[in-house]
N, C-alpha and C positions, 0 to 999 in steps of 0.2 A: 713336133709341135713347139716351135720356138716362142719366146715371150711376145714377139711382135704380133702374133695372131690375136692377142687379147685386145689390141687397142682400136679395134673397129668402133666406129660411131661415138668415140669420146665418152664412153660410158663411165660414170663415176658411181661407186657403191659405198654406202656406209653399212658395215656389218655391226649390228647392235647386239651385244651380248646380253643375255637375260638369265637370271637364276640366283638362287640363294648362295651365300658364302660357302666355301668348301665344296663347290661342285665342279672344280677344275676349269672355271671360266678363263682365268688368266693364262693357264697353260694352253687351253684351246686357242685363245686369241693370239698368243705368241707363236703358236704353231702355224696358224693361218698366214701370219705375216711372213714367217720364215719360208714357208712353202712358196708363197707368191713371189717373194723377192728372188728366191732361187730360180724361179721361172721367168725372171726379168719383168715382173709386174711391180709397179711402184706402189708399195703398201706400207702402212704405218699404223701402230697401235697408240691409242690415246686412253691412258688408264686414269679414270676419274679419281681413284684412290690417291694417285701421286699428286694430283692438284689439291685434294682435300688435306693431304699431309703438310702442305705448305703452311696452312693455318693451324691444323690440329695434327701433330705428329704421332702422338700415342694416345688415341681416344680410348675410353672404356666403353663397354657395351651400351651404357646408358646414352651415349652420344647417338646411337642408332635407334633409339626408342622413338616410335611415331609421335609420342606425346611431348617429345623434347623439341620445342619449336626452334630454338637456337641451333641445335644439331641439324634439324631439317633445313634451315636456311643456309647453313654453311655447306651442306651437301649439295644443295641446289646451285649455289655459287660455284662450287667445284665442277659440277656437270656443265654449267654454262661456259666456264673457262675452257674446259676440254673441248667442247663443241666449237667454240670460237676459234681455237687453235687448229682444229681439224678443218674447218671451212677455209681458213687462211691457207693451210697446206694444200687443200684441193685446188685452190685458186692460183697460188703463187708457184707451187712446185708440180703442177699438173698431176696431182695424186690420182691414182685409179681406185684403190680400195683402202678406206680408212676404217679402223676398228674402234668402236666405242666400248671400252672394257669397263663395265659397271654392273650393278645388280639389276637395274631397270625392272624391278619386280612388280610394279603396278601398271595397270592399263593406262592410267592418266599420264605417267611418266613416258611410256612408249609412244602414246599419241602425240605428246609434246615434241619428242625427238623426231618422229616421222614428219610432223608439220614443218619443222625447221628445214629438214632435208628436202622436202618437196619444194619449199620456197626457192631452194638453190639448185633445183633440177638434179638432185642426187637420189639415186635409188636406195631403198633400205632393204636389207636382208637381216631379219632377226634370227639369232641363233640362241636357242634356249637349252641350257644343260639342266635337265630335270633328273633328280636322283633321290631314291629312298633306300639305296643299298647302304646299310649301316657300316659295313666293313670299309667300303670305298670312302664314305664321309669321314670315318675315323682316321683313315690313312691320310686323307687330305688335311684334316685338322692337325695331325702330327707334323705333316709337311709344312703347313702354313706357320705353325707356332715356332718352327725352327728357322724358317726362311723369310717370313713376311717382315717388311720394314716397320709395320705397326708394333711389332713385339721385340724389336732389337734390344738386347741387354736386359730383358725381363725374365722372371722366373718361368720356366717352360710350363709347369703345372698350372700356375696362375693364368698364364697366357691361354692355355687350352680351355680353362674354365670360362674365362672372359669371352673367348671366341664362341664357345657354345651359347652363351647368353646373347651375344650379338646375333647369331643365327636365329634364336628364338624371337628376337625383336623383329627381324625381317619376316619370319613366318607368319606373324600376326596380319601382315598386309599383302602377302604374296598372292598374285593372281597369275596363274599359268596362261600361256598364249592359247587362245581358242578363236581368234578373230579370223574368219575365212577370207577377209579382204587383204590381209597382210601377207607379204612374202616371208615365209619363215621355214626354218628347219628345227625340229625339236629332237634332241638327243636324249633318250630315256636310258638312265643308268649307263651312260657313256657308250651308246651304240648298240645296246642289246635290242633296242627298238628305235627306229628313226622315222619321224613323221615329217613329211615334206609338203609344203603348200605354196602354190602360185610361183614357182621358180620360173623366171622369165627370160634370162639372158644366158649366153654360153658361159660367161665368166662365173655367174652365180651357180650354174650347174657344176662347174669345175670345183668350186669351193665346197659344194654339198657332197660331191663324190669323194673329195678328200676327207671331209668330216665323217663320212660313213665308214672310213677305214680306221678312224682313230680309236684308241682306248687310252686311259690314263692310269692303268695299273702300273705299279713300280716295275721297272725292268732295266736291263743294261744291254748295250751293244758293244761288242769287242771288234776292233779292226786291226788287221795286220797285213803288211805287204808280204808277198812270197819271200822265202829265204833268198839270199844272194844267188844270182844265176850266172851261168857262164858268160852271157851277154853283158851283165853288169860288170864283171871282172874285165871284159874286153872293151868296155865303154860304149857298147852298141845299144841302139834303142830298138824297141819292138821285138819281133821274132817270137819263136816258141822254144826257147832254149831250156835245157835241163838245169837243175840246181848245181852250184859249185860245191866242193867239199864242205865249205863253211855254211852254205845254205842248207845242205843235208843235215849238218849238226844242229842248225836252228830248228829244223823240222823235228829232230829227235827230242829237243828240249821243250818244244812248244806245248806238249800235253801237260808237263809239270808247271810251266809258266801259267798256262790257262787255268789249271786246277786251283792254283794259289789265289787267283782272282775270282774265279767263278764259284768255287766251293762245290757243293753238291747240287746246285741248281740245274734243272734240265737245260740243254743248250742244243741248238741246231747250227751247223757250220755250212756257210755258202762259199763256193769257190767259183772262179771263172772256168772256161773250158780249156785253158792253156796249161801245159804240163807243169810249169813252175809253181802254180798255186795248188794243183792237186798233189804234187810231190810234197809241198810244205804241210798240207793238211793230212797227209797219209796216216800219221800215227795218232791223230786225235780220236778219242773213243766216243764220238758223238755221231748222230745222224748227219749225213752230208748231202747237199744239193748243189748241182752245177748250173750256173746261169751264163748264157751267152752274153747277156747284157753287162756282165761284170768283166768282160775281156778288156784288155788295155786299149787306150786311145790308138786308133789306127794311124800309123805314121805314113801310109801310102808309099810314094816313091822313095821316101827316106828310111823305110823299114830296113833294119839290119845295118844301118850306117852309124858311125860315131858322129858326135857333134862337130869334130874337126872336119870330117868328110862332108857333112851337110854344109858347113860354112864355106868350104872350098867349091863344092859343086853347085850349091844354090845360095850364093851370098845374099841375094835379095830376099829370099824366103827366110833365111836365118834371121835377118834384121827385122823383117815384117812381123815375125813371130814374137820377137822381143817387144815390138811396139804395142801389140795388142794380142797377148797370148790367148786370151779367152775366146776371141772371135777368129783367130788365125786358123785356117784349115790347111793341113799338109796337102801337097799335090796328090790327088787320088786318095786322100785319107780323111781324117776327122779333125774337128776343133773341140775345145772344151765345151762349147755350147752344144755341139752334137752329142757329146758324152752325157751331159745333163739330160738331154731329151730322151736318150735311150735308158737312162737310169730312173726315169719317173716311175715305171711299174715296180722297180726295186724299192723305191722310197715308199710307195703305197703298201707294198707287202711288208716292209719293215715296220710300218705304223700298225699293221694288223697283228704282228707277232709279239712274243714276249722277249726271251733272251736269245740273241742271235750273234754269231761270230762270223765275220766276213774276212776271208783271206783272198786278197786281190792285188791290184796294181797301183802304182803311184798316182797316175792322173785320176783314176776312178776313185781312189780313197780321198784325194783332194776334194772331189765333187761331193762325195757323201759327207765328209767332215764339214765342208762348207755349209751344207744343208743343216746339220745339227748345231753348228756353232755360229750360224748367221754371218759367215765371212763374205765380204763384198766380192763381186765377180772379178774385179780387176786384181784382187789380192789372191784369190783362191788358187790360180795356177802356179803361184810362186811360193806356196807353203812348203815347208820342209817336212817330209814324211820319211824318216830314216828307216833303213832296213833293220831287221832283227829287233823290232820294238812292238810290243802289244799295247794298243790304245783302248782304254775303257771309257765309254761314254755313258753317263747316267742322266737321262732327261729329268729335270725337276720343274716345279712351277715357275721359277724365276730364272731359268737358264739351264744349260747342260753342264754337268761336272765332268772334268776330264782327268784321267790318271794315265800316266805313261809308264810302262814297265819294260825296262831294257833288258834284253838277254845279254849275258856276258860273252858274246861271240862277235869278234870283229867283222866288219863288212866294208866294202868300198862305199864312198858317198856318191850317189847319183845326182846330187843336187847341183844345179847350175844357177849362179846369180844372174839376175836380170842385167843385160848390157855387157856381160863378160864374154870376151872372145875366147874361143876354144883353141885358136891357132897359137902354136908356140911362138913366142916373140924371139 
């Protein structure tokens, strides 16, 4: 299912976030954008808070009190500016899915947004994050006070207190969505219950399906390539080679490297069906699952060749791949776009899970990393993912934190610069 299948009938959708502060709305909004862009859908988030911060960078809770008419006016101006920018983006950049990230807690505000969208032939899909799970809310408050631009450089405890008061001000006027004429999805306690109403298009149903798999509990994902393989040493691509002696040493050290990062958290390890990933994960003392979808990009007729041999045998292919590596498909093999398509169920399952470690291959890791880090498609196939390195990803409300832990075991570099010839001069 390539991204192109989404563009039937020039549909444009505004996803309108709804919910009190500390309900994970920004995280959900960012995730929708990331997911859609990963699938080649033109999506963008318009965060009303960012527009409001232009005028009011560090407001106190009083700014959000319904009786504060100046605060109310400035918030309305920010919402108008965000919507104006979104409409311009739909028009000038042929946007497909724009996300209006704001509280939109009253029926009146939602009616106003829907009216503007209708005037411009833009469908609306309301996404409400409704939550009364105190632990989740508390975790979000802690997250927000340490990462929100509103509280930069401020005392964390004061920030938390102020943020609590801000929530109370919103609670006074909050009206949950119950209008049967609207297209909406309501996530109760981040997916423990999902209520869906009037979903009308294929793209809306894809977004809803994605949302049904989300949770926003804190968790981490660890990524590692297999240890150095015999093919790596020989400069060959593809195949199902065994690990080299240095690769086997990495496999032996991986449990200690993992424990240092994971601690005593429960963890599940996913590998591909190929020998080199299973040999690498062999000593890890965790539950292990094998996924065919995690197998390396299929190099087709070029499987088992070195880059020099590919350049000599298939010079046109070699250069075509450099020109557009994301779309280029090896003769009888796959492209990066093909890999993304088969990885979609993996991404869905990853979003459902808590702590996961994936031991897989360079191209596959590039695609997974690109999803979490919002890396553009033209750049993702050229990212360096070195051997014998454990990458820890920690999704947060305002982006994903990355830590790289290198094992002290040498390995060949399998990285090839764009435009570099493999042939010896």
